[in-house]
DOVEX-927894 format. One record per residue: x, z, y of N, C-alpha, C in turn; residue in one letter. Coordinates in steps of 0.2 Angstrom, whole numbers, plus 5000, padded with zeros to 4 digits. Example, Ala and Ser with C-alpha at 12.3 -4.5 7.8 and 13.67 -1.06 7.14 Angstrom:
2
506650394972506250394978506650394984A506450354989506850364995506450395000S
***
This chain:
486
545855675412545355705417544855705413M544255745410543855725406543255725412A542655675409542255645414541655705411F541455735418541155775416540255775422V539655785417538755765421538855685421G538355665427538055615427537955565422R537355635418537055595412536755535414V536255545419535655525420536055435422R536455445429536855375431537155345427A537455375419537855325415537355315413L536955345410536355305405536255255409S536055245416535655185418536155145419R536755145422537455085422537455075415M537655095410537655085402537155025400L536355045401535855025401535954945405G536254955412536354865416536854845409A537154835407538054825401537454805397V537154835396536654795390536254755390E535954765395535554695397536054625399E536554655403536754595403537054565397A537254605393537754565387537154525382S536454575384536054525381535754455385A536354435391536154365393535954375401G535854425402535654445410535954455415R536354445420536754475424536554505429A536754565429536454625434537054645439R536654665444536954705450536954795451L537354805453537554905451537654905457V537354945462537554985468537455045468L538255085467538355145468538655175473V538255225476538255275484538155335484A538755365487538855425485539455435495G539355495496540055515500540655515498E541155525502541755505500541955595494A542155555488542655595485542155615478G541255605479540855625475540855605469I541355545465541155535457541155475456G540855435462540755355461541355325458K541955325459542655295456542555305448T542455385449542555415439541755365435S541155395439540755345435541055275433L541355245437541255185436541855165432I542355215431542955215425542655205418S542055265419541955295414541455205410E541055215412540655155410540955105408V541555075412541955035410542355035405A542455085402542855135396542455125390A541955145391541155135385541055065385R541155025386540654965388541054905385A541654905384542054865382541954805383G541854775389541854725394542654705396L542754615397543254615403543254645408R543654665413543654705419544054675422V543654665429544254645436544054675442G544554735442544454795449544754775455W544254785461544454785467544254815470G544654835476544554895482544754895487T544254885491544354875499544754925503C545154885507545754925512545254955517A545455005521545255005526545554995533D545155015540545654975543546154915543A545754855541545954785542546654795539E546854815534547654815530547654785527R547054715524547154665519546754625522A547054575517546454495519545954495519P545454455523544854435521544854425512A544154435509544054435501544554465497F544954515500545354555498545054605489W544554625488544154635484544054605478P543854555480543554495475544554455472W544854455479545554415476545754465468T545954545470546054575469545654585459A545054585460544854585455544654525450A544954455455544854395449545554415448L546254435450546854415449546554485441R546454525441546454565435545954525431G545554495430544954445427545654405424L545854375427546354325425546954325421L547254405422547854435418547654455411A546854455409546954465403546754395398T546954345404546854285399547454275397L547554215392548154165392548454115396G548854085395548754025401548353975400T548153935394547753885392547253905392A546753985394546253995395546253985401E546554015407546554005415546553935416V546653885412546853815415546253795413E546053815406545353785405544853815410A544753885411544153905414544153905424L544953875427544753865433544953795435T545053755431545353685430544753645436R544153665433543653635438543653625445T543753675448543553715453544153755458D544853725454545453745456545553745462I545653675465545553675473545253725478V544453755475544153805481544653865477E544653885471544953945469545453955472L545853895473546453925476546653945483S546053955486545953965493546154045493R545854085488545954165486546354175483L546654135477546954135472547554075472L547954055479548654025480548854005474P549054055471549654025464549254005459E548853975459548353945453548653875455L548953855464549053785463549853785465T550453845462551053865462551253875470G551953895471551953905480551753885483P551653915491551453875497551053915501G550653875505550253905510549553935507T549453985511548854005509548153965508P547853945503547453905501547653855497G548253855493548353795491548453715493G547953705488547853625490547253615494G546853655495546253675498546253615505A546653625510546853575515546253625520G546453585528546353625532545553605535P545053655537544353655539544453615546V544153555548544253535555543653555561E543253555558542553575563542053635561S541853675567541353715562540953705558P540453645557540153625551540453615545L541253595546541553575540541453645538D541553715542541653745541541153795537A540753775537539853805533540053785528D540153725527540253685521540753705517A541353715518541853735516541753785512A541453845515541353925514540753895508R540253855511539653855503540053825495L540553775498540953755490541253795490R541753835493542153905490541553965486L541253975488540754015485540353995478F540153925478539953895475540253895468D540853875468541353875464541653955464A541754005466541754075464541154075458L540554055460539954095456539954045450A540353985451540253955444540853975439R541453995443542054015439541754085434F541354155438541154165434540854185429L540254115430539754125422540354085419E540854035418541054005413541354055411R541754115414542254195412541854235407L541254245410540654285407540354245400A540454165401540254155394540854125390R541254155392542054155387541854225384H541754275389541854355388541454375392S541054425390540654475393540954525400P540854515404541454515412540954585415T541454615419541354685421541754665430L541454645436541754655440541754705445V542254735446541854795453542254805458V541754825461542054805469541954875473L542454915474542554985475542554975485D542455025487542555065494542155015498D541554985495541154925501541054945508L541055005510540955045516541755005523Q542154995519542654945523542754885521W542354855517542454765517542254735522A542554695524542554615527541954585528D541754555532541054515532540854465527D541754445527541654375520541454395512S541954465514541654475506541254495503T540654525511539954545507539654485508L539854425512539554375511539454345502A540254355501540254325495539854365489L539754435492539354495487538654445485L538354445491537654425491537654345490R538154305490537854245488538054255480F538354285478538554285469537854325470T537654375470537054415468536454385469A536554305472535754305473535754215467R536454195464536754145461536754155455A536554205452536754235445535954185438Y536654175435536354135427536054195423R535954155418536054185412536354215408P536954255410537654255407537854345409V538254355403538454435403538954455407P538654455413538954485419538654525419L539054575423539054625428539254655436V539054665440539354675447539254735449I539654785450539554845451540154825461V539554895466539954905470539754955472G540354975475540255055475540255055484A539955135488540255145495540155205494Y540355205504540055285505539455255511R538755285508538355265513538255275518H538555345520538755395528539155365529D539355305529539855285532539855195533E539355175531539355105532539155085540L539255035541539354965547538454955550G538354925555537454945554537554855549S538054805549537854735546538054745539G538554805537538654825529537954855528A537654895530537054945528536554875527A536354825531535954785531535954735525R536754715523536754685519536954705513T536854765509536554815504536054835504L535654855507534954855508534654805505A534954735508534454685504534654665499D535354665496535754675489535254715485L535254795489534654825482534154805477A533654775481533354715480533354685475A534054665473533954625466534454655460H534454695460534954735457534654825455G535054855453535054935452535354965457E535155035460535355055466535555155463Q536155165463536155215460536455265468I536055325468536655385474536855425468R537355455471537555505468537455555470L537455615469537355695474537855745468Q537755805471538255865470538155865461G538755895458538655925451538355995452L537956005447537456075446538056125445S537756165444538156255444538656225437S537956225432538256205425538756155426D538756095428539456065426539856095431E539756095436540456135439540756185436V540356215430540456265426541156235419F540756175419541156135413541856095416E541756085422542256055427542956105429L542856165428543356195428543656245425I543156235419543356265412544156255412L544556195410545056205409545456205413G545356205418545856255424545856325427T545456365425545456425426545156485419L544956435414544756455407544156475406G543856515402542956535403543156575406R543456645406543556695411543256675417A543856655419543956625425543256585428G543056545425542356485425541856535425A541656585423541256625422541056645431E541656685429542156695436541556665444R541856605442542056575447541456515450W541056505443540656445445540156435449A540056485451539356505456539856495463D540056535465540456515471540856445472E541056435467541456355468540656305470V540156305464539656275467539356305472H539256355476539056355482539256335487R540056335487540456325493540556235494R540656225488540656145487540056095488T539456145486538856095485538956045480N539256065474539356035468540055975469G540255965474540655895475541455915470H541355855466541655865461542455865465P542655835468543355845470543455905474F543255905480543355985483543256035478F542856045472542756075469543456105463A543656035463544356035459544956045464R544856035470545356075477545256155475Q544856195476544656235476544756295471L544656245464544856265457545756275459T545856245462546756245461546856305465E546456325471546756375475546756435470V545956425470545956505464546356525460L546656455456547256475449547756485451A547756475459548956465461548856545461D549256585459549756665456550056655463P550056625466550456625474549856635480T549556625479548856645483548756695485Q548856745491548356795492547556795490P547456875487546756865485546356845491A545656825489545356815497545456755501G546056725498546256655503545856595501A545156585502544956535499544556505506V544856455506544656425512543856385511P543656405519542856385518542756325518A543156275524542956205526543256165520A543056105517543456065512543856045512A543855985518544755965523545156015523R544756085523545356125524545856125519E545356145511545756125508546056085504L546256025508546555955506547155985512V547056005517547656025522547956085518A547956125516548156165514548456155508Q548356085504548756075496549356045501R549456005507549955945510550456025514V549856055517550456115523551156135516E550956145509551456195507551756155503R551856105505552456035504552956045506L553556015504554156015509554055995515S554555995520554555945527554655875524A555255875521555155785515554655745515G554355785510553855765506553455755510C553155815516552655795522552855745525R553555735526553555665531553355605527T553455595521553455535517552555545517L552155585514551555585517551155535523L551455575527551255565534551255485536E551855465533551955395534551355365530A551455385523550955345518550255345521A550155375522549355425527549455345532A549855325535549855275541549855225537V550255205533550255135530549955095525A549555155522548955145519549055165510G548855165506548855215501549355205497N549355135495550055125490550555135491D550955165492551655175491552155125489L552555095495552955045497553655065496Q554055075490554955125492555255115498P555155035497555755015503555355025508D554954995512554655015517554455095519V554255145514554355195517555055235517L555355215512556155265514556255225519G556255175522556655165528556355205534E555655205533555255265539555455315540V555555335533555455415533556555435532C556855385531557355405532557855425525G557255415519557655425513557955355510A558355395505558755325500558555315496D558755285490558655265485558655335480A558955375482559255435478558755505479R558555505487558355575488557455545488S557155475487556555445488556155485482F556355455478555855465469555755555468P556355595472556255685471555655685475P555355655480554955675488554355645484L554255595481553655565478553555605471V553955635467553855655461553555735463D553955765469553455825472552755825474E552755745478551955745480551555745474G551855725468551355725460551255795458I551855805457551755895456551255915457A551155935465550655965470550055925469A549755875467549155845464548955815471G549655775476549155745481549255695478V549755645474549855585474549855585465L549655515463549655485456549955435456I550355445449550655365447550055345441R549955285443549555245439549855245433D549355235427549655225421550255165419P550255105421550755075422551355095423D551355145428552055155431552355145437G551955085438552255045446551855085452V551055065451550955095459550955165459R551255195464550955275465550555275471T550055295471549555315475549355375478R549055405486548755455485548155485479M547855535476547455565472546755515475V546655535483545955505485545955475493H545755455496545755435502545455525506D545255545503545155615507545855645511L546255615506547055655509547355635512F547255555511547555495519547155515527R546455515525546055535530546255605534E546355665526546455705530547255715534T547755685532548155685535548255645541I548055575541548055555549547555585555I547055635552546755635557547255715559D547555745558547955795558548755785564G548855715565549455685566549255645574L549755685578549355685586549655605588A549255575595549355515596550155465596Y550455515599551155485601551455465592P551455515589551555515581551255465577Q550755455578550355395574550755325578R550955335582551255255584551755245583L552155305584553055295580552955275575S552455305570552355285562552255205561L551855195568551255105565552155065568H552555075572553055035575553655055568K553555125565554255125560553955065554G553455075551553055035546553254965547I552954925557553054885557553554835554A554154875560554954865557555254845550D554854895547555254915540555054845536A554154835540553754775533554454715536L554454705542554854645544555454635539E555954695539556454685536556554695530H555654715525555454685521555254595519R555254565525554854485525555654465525Y556054495530556754455530556954425522A557054485520557154495511557054455507R556454415509555954375504555454405500G555254475503554854495498554254485501A553654505497553154495500552654545503T552554505510552154555515551654505516V551154575517550454545519550054525528V550354485529550054475539549554505541A549154525537548654565541548854625542A549154665537549454725537549854735544D550354665542551054675547550554695554L550254635555549654625562549354685564A548954725559548854795563549254835565R549854845560550254905564550854875571H550754805571550954795576550454795583C549954775583549454795586549454865590A549354925584549354995586550055015590A550654965589551354985592551254945599A551054925603550954905609551154935614V550755015613550755025620551755065619P552155055613552755075612553155005614L553054955612553354895612553254845615E552754835619552454765622552054725617G551754665619551554645615551554565613G552254545611552354495610552654505601E552954535600552654555592552054545589R551654595593550954595590550454535589A550554495593550354425595550754375589I551354365591551354345582551254335578R550754415575550854425569550054415569W549554435575549054405574548954335572A549454295577549154235574549254195568R549954245566550054215558549454245553S549454295555548754345551548054285551A547954275558547354225559547554165555A547954125555547954065552547954095543A548354135541548054135535547254145531A547154195535546154225535545754125535E546054085543545654015540545854005536Q546353995533546453945526546053985521A545954055522545454045517544754055518R544554015523543953985526543454055530L543954125531543754175533543854185542A543454155543543354135552543154205555F542854235554542854305558543254345556D543554375552544254405550544854375554E544954305557545354275558545354285566A544554275568544654305575544754375577A544354395571544654485574545254515572A545754495569546454495571546654445579H546654405581546654365587546154435593L545754455591545554505596545654555596A545854585592546254645592546854645595R547354595593547854615596547954595604A547454555607547254535613546954595617R546554625615546354705617546954755618R547354745612547854795615548554775617A548454715621549154685626548654695631V547954695631547654685638547454775642E547454805638547454885638548154925642D548554885638549254905641549554885647T549254825648549354775654550054765654G550354725649551154695647551054605651D551254595657551354565656551654505656T552054535652552754485649552254435644D551854465643551454445635550954385638A550854375647550454315647550454245643G551054225644551054165639550654165633P550954195629550654235624549854235622G549754275627549054285627548454235629L548754185635548354115634548254085626V548954085623548754045616548354075612D548454165612547954205609547354185610L547054185616546454165618546054095616L546554065615546453965614546253995608V546553995604546554015593546154055593E545854115597545254155596544754115598E544654085603544054025604543853995598A544453945596544353915590544053935587D544254005582543954025576543454055578A543054095584542354105586541954035588R542253975588541853915588541553905580S542053905576542053905567541353945565R541454005568540854055566540154045569T540353985573539553965575539454005582G539854035585539954085591540054045595D539754005598540153955604540053975612S539354015613539354075617540254095617A540454155615540954185613541654135614A541654095611542154045611542254025617A541653995624541653975629541954015636R541854075634541854105638542854155637G542854135631543554155630544254095632L543854045631544353995636544153975642L543554015646543654025652544254075654E544254105651544854195653545554145652D545554105646546154065646546354025654A545953995656546053965659546354005667R545954035668546054085673546854105672D546854115668547554165666548354105668R548054035663548454005664548553975672V547953965674548053935682548653985685A548654065685549054105688549954085686V549854075680550454055674550753985679L550453945681550753895684551053845677G550753855670551053835665550653755663D550953685667550553635664550453615655A550853635654550853625644550253665644Q550253725644549653775641549253755645R548953725651548453725652548253645650L548553615648548153535645547953575636G548053605636547853635629547453665628R547253715636546553745635546053685636V546253645642546053585644545653535637A545853555631545753525625545453585621L545653645623545253685620544253695616G
***
């Protein structure tokens, strides 16, 4: 799809690339509402700049491990290098880098050979070593070849991802490196808003608005033809305020000969809902499961949830692609929704019991995937299990929350470890699952430990007190001893 408009924003970003190429590392923050064109702009810059690119996208709803966009971006950068280059660039800091990229030190537990962290003071020092190691690695990589790092959808970033971004932005060396962060400014939490406002002082900030009427004309020209674009450009611009994603969706409605005259949706999300409603029941079921599971389609997981086998699943995916709801990446491996707005609209239309059922079904399918020896992200499974507690009780949610927390601790992401444990704890407490009592005590002790490593000793004490009260009711001497040592 041809890139349209954004002349000034494109010029500013390419200017930052030129400055970086001259040996001055740059930070660029791109803000705008969902679907306004942030990713398209950055993709255009990446295509024109001729830099080595590493791209990482934050996942919403806590379905990815801490530091996930950094990990994805680093893997993308390393994938452009030969084995000898990777070894040369990572050798100095391989122990620390293996916390985010365990494959650098071979198979094993998350964190590779970095080892455990024994105390809150050790935790602070270990995180500083990790951040410094990453900054040095990016410096070496940029000296080797001019580099662009993209962190997309930062409105969903975990605290550790933002902390690492803040550190690298302040640790710039005179190297050809550009770091670009993109986010929905109207969906930021208070912590992320403060961090990004602070970072704006260290780089370039670009706020994208809607396209002009002339730019909308250019955008819809290929779909409606010149006569259609001349007829509808002003109307499309008025209805969408120049929002490129919704302008494209509205244009598809206008170009569809099966649509009755005047059947032009008034609301932006209605455009998305209308596109989905016209699909077959099987395809809608697939999209509903995919929306709850996350943006990337895992055929084995979604096929099990939807009751589709290896023969019936591909045609459903093809139907979604033909309808412009799904898109297959150029490598032919990854299939995803065209935009998160499709996923968000589909989720909004699901009844609460249906969401619970889907979370449980996805958790079942992920566990089956895990049993087959395939890769499963503990954070993702923990999220689905916690959501399914009202249907099945808390035992599985507790087990996977502890697993996800252990993985985050290995990455020195103590806030995220505590968050996994707290989410499962609240889900169990809200349902009053008495059978989960012993597991809940273990959860409280581990959450207290994680909170202490973040420096929140008051919260840790409160959690241990709760654990003592619960274990006293249980009369469990072994757990009582563990709580006392907590």
